[in-house]
N, C-alpha and C positions, 0 to 999 in steps of 0.2 A: 593168350589162353589162360583161363583161371582153373586152379585146382578146386576141388569141392570144398576146401576150407578157406577159399578166397586168397590163395597164395598165387601171385603172378608168376607164371611159368614162361615168361618171355625169353626167347633165345637172344644171346648177345650178338650173334652173327646173322646177317640177312642171307637170303637165298641168292638173290641177284642184286648187283649194284650198278649204278650209273652215275657219272659226274653230272652235277646240276648246272653246268655251264649254259644250257639252253632254257633253263627253268628259273633263272635268277629273278624274274619278274614276279614270281609267285610269292604270296604272303605265307607265313607259317601256318595260319589257319586254313589255307587251301590244300595242305598236305592231307592225303587220305589216312585213315586210321591204320592201314596195313603198311604204310611207308615209314621207314626209319631215317633219321637224319644223322649223317656222319661227316667226317673230315679226314683229309689226307695231307700230311706235311710235305712241303715241296723239297725240304732238305733231307730228312731222314726217311721219308716214305712211310712213316708210322700212320696207321689207320685207327680211328677211334669212333665209336658210335655213341650217340647222345640219347637221353630221354627227352623226346620232343615236348612232352607236357611241361617238364621243368624249364626248358628253354623258353616256351611261350609265357610261363609265369614270370620269368626273369626279365625278358626284353619286351614282352607284349606280343599278342597274336597277330597284330597288324604289320609287324616288321617284315620286310621282304628279305628273301635269301641274299639279294645283292647287298643289302645293308648289313646283314649278319656276317658275311664272308670276311670282311676286314677285321672283325673282332676275334677271329680264331687265333689261338696261340697254342703251339705244340709244347710238349714237356721238354723238348730240347731248347726251347726259348725262341724259336722262329715264329715271326708274325707275318712274313712276306710270302705271297704266292701260295698260301694254303688253299685247298680246294674243297668245296662242299660236295658231298655225295648223298644220293638217295638210294636206300636199299629197300627191298621188299621182304617183309617178315615171312616166316615159315607158316604153312597152313596145317600144322599138326593137329 
């Protein structure tokens, strides 16, 4: 949602989340505009939400979620077993 002065008022937390384990075949460009991309660490259970546009510019819009998942690294240093999540943005 945009403020009248073009300030992005995006919430950092989604309304609902789901693990992307059954949607790993999707490309980043196939995500809807109201879906947020996030990750959860397998060791410390920390959750983090990403800017999908920045991820697409960094790795390309054609990359699948299956290829993106092994690249996830938590702040605790863990790279193994991290899971992608898809969240739905608020409709404020």
